N, C-alpha and C positions, 0 to 999 in steps of 0.2 A: 300302371302306377305312375303317380307324379314323379318327375325327374328333378334332381337337384344338380343341374349341370351349370358350369361357370364358363363354358365356351359353346359356340354354336356347333351344330352338327356338321356344317361345312368345314369348320376349323378342325374337328376331329378327323373328318374324311381327308383333308389335305395332309394331316400329319401322318395318316396311315399310308397314303400314297407315297410320301417322301420316304417313309421307312421301308416300304416294299422296294423302292428304287435302290436304296442303300443295301438292302439284302441281296438283290440281284447283282449289284456291283461287286459284292463280296462272295458270291457263289453260294448263298445260304438259302435254303428252301423254307425254313421255318425258324422262328425265334422261340426260345423257352425262357421267358422272363421271370425273374425273381425280385427285381428292384421295384419297390412300390412307386418310386418316382416315374418309372417307365410305364407302369400300368395307368397311373393317373394322367400322365401326359398323352398317352395313346388313346385312352377310352373315358377318362373322368373318374375311374374307380378310386374311391377314397375310403381308406380304412387303416386302422393300426393292426389288423389281423395278420399282417406278415410276420408277426413274432412267432407264428405257427407256420407249418408247411403250407405254402401257397405258390401257385405257378400259373402263368398265362401263356398259352400257345398262340402264336400269331404267324399265320402262314402267308405265303405269297398270294393266296386268293383273298386275303384281307379280312378273314372272319376270325376274331379272337374267341378263344375258349378259356374260360377261367376255372381252375381247380382250386377249391377253397373249403372251408369248414361250414357247417350248417349256420353258424352264428353270422356269417357274412353273405349268405344268400340274398337276403332282402337289402343288405347294404349295397351289394353290387347292382341290384335292380334299381335302387333309389338314386345312386350317384353316377351311373355309368351307362355307356351305349353298348356294353358287352351283350351280345345276343344268346350266348350259350354258357350257362354257369353249372358246373359239375361239383358235386359234393363228395369229399372223402369222409368216411365215418370215424368219429372218435371212438376208439376201442383199444383195449390193451393189446399191444403188438401191432398196431395199425401200420400199414405200408403205403402211404399216399404215393411214393415213387411208383409203385405198381399201377396205380390209377393213372398216373402221368403216362406211363408206358402204354396202357390201353388207349388213351386218347390219341397218342401219336400213331399207333397201329391203325386205329379207326379212321384217321385222317389220311391214311395212305402214305405215311412219311417213312416207312421202313426203308432203310438203305439211303435215305436222303440226308443231306448235310444239315445239321442243326447248329444254329448259333445260340450258345448258352450264356446267360448272364451269371457267370461264376462269382463275380465280385458283387455281393449283395448283402446287406446287413441281416436280411431274414434268412439267408442261406447259410446256416452254420457249417462248419467243416464236417461235422457228422452227417448232416442232411446231404451236403454236397457229395460226400463219398457214397451214400446210398443211391443218390440219383445217378451218378457216374456208373456205378455197378449195375443198375437196373437197365440203363440204356446202352451199355458198352457193346453188346453184341450185335445190335441191329442198326446202330445210327452213328455215322461219322459225326464228331462234335468239334466245333471250334469255339474259342473264347470270344464271345460278342458282348462283353461287359460294357464297353464304351460305345457301342453302335448308336443306341438311342441317347445316351448321355451326351454324345457329340451333337446330335441334332438338337437336343434341348438347350445346349449352350447358346444358341442364336434364337433370340426371342421374337415372336410374331408381334404385330401391333396389338393384339388383344392381350398377350402376356404382358407386354411393356405397360399397358394401362393398369394391370394388377400390380406390377412393380412400383409404379409411380404412387398408387394408393398406399401401398406398404411404406414407402418413404415418407409420405404425409404423416402416417401414424407413428413412425419412428421419431419424427420431429416432435410430435405431441408427447410422446413418451419421455423424450429428453426434457422437454420443458417442464413437465410435471415432476420429474425426478429432481431436477435442479431446484425447483421451487421448495421441494421437501427437504432439501439438504441444508445443514448448518450445524454449528456446535451442539452436541448433545442429541442430534437426530438419530433415530434408530434405523438400521439398514433395512429392516423388514418393512417399515413405513415407506421408505424411499422406493423399495422394489414394488410395494403395493400400488403406489401412485404411478410408477412407470407402466406397470402391466395394466393397471386400470384404465389409463388413458387409451391404450391399444384396444382393450376389450370394448370400452365405451364406443370406440369408433368402428366396431364391427370386426376387429381383427381376430386372428387365430393365435393359438399357442405356437411359439416358434418351434423349430425342429430340435433344438436342445435348450438347456436352461439358460435364462438371462444371467450374465456374469456380473457380480457385484463384489467389491472388496474394498476395505478401508484399513488404515494402519498398514501393518506389514502385508495384509491381504490386498492392498492396492497394487502390489507387485505380481499378482497372479492374473494370468489370462485364461483361466479355467474356472468354472464353477466349483465352489466347495460349500459344504454345509456349515452352519453356525452363523449367527448374527451378532453384531456389536453396535454399541452407540458410538457415534463420532466424538472425538475429542475437540477441545477448543482450537487446537492446530492440527490438521489432519489432511490426508489425501483420500479421495474416493474414486476408484476406477469402475466405469460402467462400460460393458460391452454387451450389446443387445441387438436383437433383430425384431422388427415388426413383421408379422405374417398377414398376408391378405390372400385368401384363397390358395394358401400354401406357398405363395411367392413371398420371398423375403427381401427386405432392405435393412441393412445393418448400420449401426453407428457405434463409435467408441470415443470416450472422453475420460480424462482425469480431472476431477474438480478439486480445486484448492480450497480448503476450509481454513480460515484465519490467515495467519502469516504465510508468505510465500518462502519456502526454504531456499537457501543459498544454492545456486546451481540450476534451479528448476526453470527459471526464465530461459536459460540457454537451451535446456532440453525441449522446451516448448518451441522455441524459434526454430530449432533443428527439425523437429517433427513437422512443423508447418512448411518449412522449405522443402522437405523430402516428400511430403504429400503432394504438393503442387508439382514437383518434378515427376513424381509417378504418374499423376493425371496427364501431364504433358506427354508422357511416353505411351499413353493409351491410345494408339492410333491404328486404324484399319490397315491390315497388311504387315504390321510389325509382329514379331514374336512376343508372346507374353513374358518371356524372360527378360525382355528390355525394361519392363516395369521394375522387376527386382533389381536390375542393374542400376536403374536411376535411384532406387532406394538405397542400395548399398554405397554407391559412389558419393551421394550427397551426404549421407550420415557419416561415412568414413572421413570425408573431407572436413566435416565439422567436429571431429574428435569423439564421435559417438559409437565407434566400432565395438567396444566392449559391451554396450548396452542394447544393441539392436538384435533382432532375431534373424533366422536363416530363410525366412519366407515373409512376405509382406502383403498377402491377401489371396483372394480366390473368387471364383465365380459364385454368383448367387442366382437362385431361381426356385423352382418348385422342389423342395426336399422334405423328407419325412425324418422323424426321429430315428437314430440318435444324433443327427448332425445337420446343421444348416449350411455347412461348407459344401460347395459343389465343385465339380471339375470344370476347368483346370485351375491350378494354383500358381501364384507368382513365386517362383524360386529360380535359382540360377539354372540356365540352360533350358528352361521351359520353351518347347518349340511350337506350341500352338499358335496359329496365326490369328491374331484378333481381327474381328470383323464387326460391322454394324449389327446391332441387336444383342451383342454381349452385354452382360451386367456384371460388374466387378466391384468387390469390396476391397479397398486398399487401406491397409492399417499400419500406421507408424507406431510402434510400441518400443518404448525405451525404459528399461529397468536397471537402475543402479542399486544392486543389493547392498553394497558396502555402506552407502549413505542412506539407504532406505527411501530412495526417491523413485517415483514412477511418473511417466508422462506418456500419454497416448493421444492420438488424434486419428480419426478415421472416418470415412463415408463411403457411400455407395455411388457408383457412376454408371451411366449408360454410354455404350460406345456408339457414336453416330458416324456419318460419313465423313465428318471432319475431325472427330476426336472425342474426348470424354466430356460428358455432360453430367455434372454432379446433381444428384436427385434430391439431396437434402438442402434445406434453406437455412440450416442452423449455421451460426457464426463459427469461424475457425479460431477465434480469439480465446485465450485462456479463461476458463470459467472459475470465478472466485465467489465464495459465499462466506 
């Protein structure tokens, strides 16, 4: 069958070798993967079928075995380098965890230490309890939820090329959205133009909904349903990511429609100064918590303590629904040591609920040998329409 792969076979092979070395370093004989991101990164397997029971077994021998449903058999053949796809059968009372047990026994892993990705959106608490019960007697298990996630945090040159393309599409989406914004504009039309620019460029759906809100909704940093028309004087907040081969680059802006409310200029200047301070703190060898410290110190000094959040960004990469946020996040005490190849989204978010004011400023940066390289070409000046 023709393959729909977005990396070379050598790239996948290198990732698998790196994963095996990390397994050996942690005394793990096999990984039981439930995170779709891990499966995609390791083999190219691309699906949303993880909403049902799905697992991939990856041994120190380097031969992945995928356990999934019949609907994803051809999907796995088309999108991945997985050589062995097993199907559990949809039937009342199905026990796919028993099929997983059978695979592990067949592979000679009884009594061997398994690293399990317990933290995975597809592995609900109920499914996890069934897996744990099925494997408890024959297999020592350790939590390996971050093993591949940590490896994914540092992007290869091929991955960085995908992120750069995503950043280009994000800029195109912002331009299209701003062009559609003005007094009387309908949020649905603005969102359609934003997403249309990304789709026309060959981009993907992002891993969660694009965030759009005006009026009081401009003070939200989560998606919510319901659309409105912008007023003559209004604020519009956009937080969105462009996806390219499931790699994300995000942007965030608050657009001022009509008159600039009193106090908003100061909020924008503060967000601008804080963003540059955060990017200055993005240096190889430094803890990720230093970026949050730069955010907090700057905004607190400028009198914005009551308006800022307790986190100011996160890693971006290849992620699947329901979230484009990746590990690690910028918050106080985050010890992850930044290194070249990391991609981070730093967001300055200021919400003054009493005055109904919102100001946001954010972009995605690549960590290089010397520091942060912003991937967006968009201006950081206040956007007015």
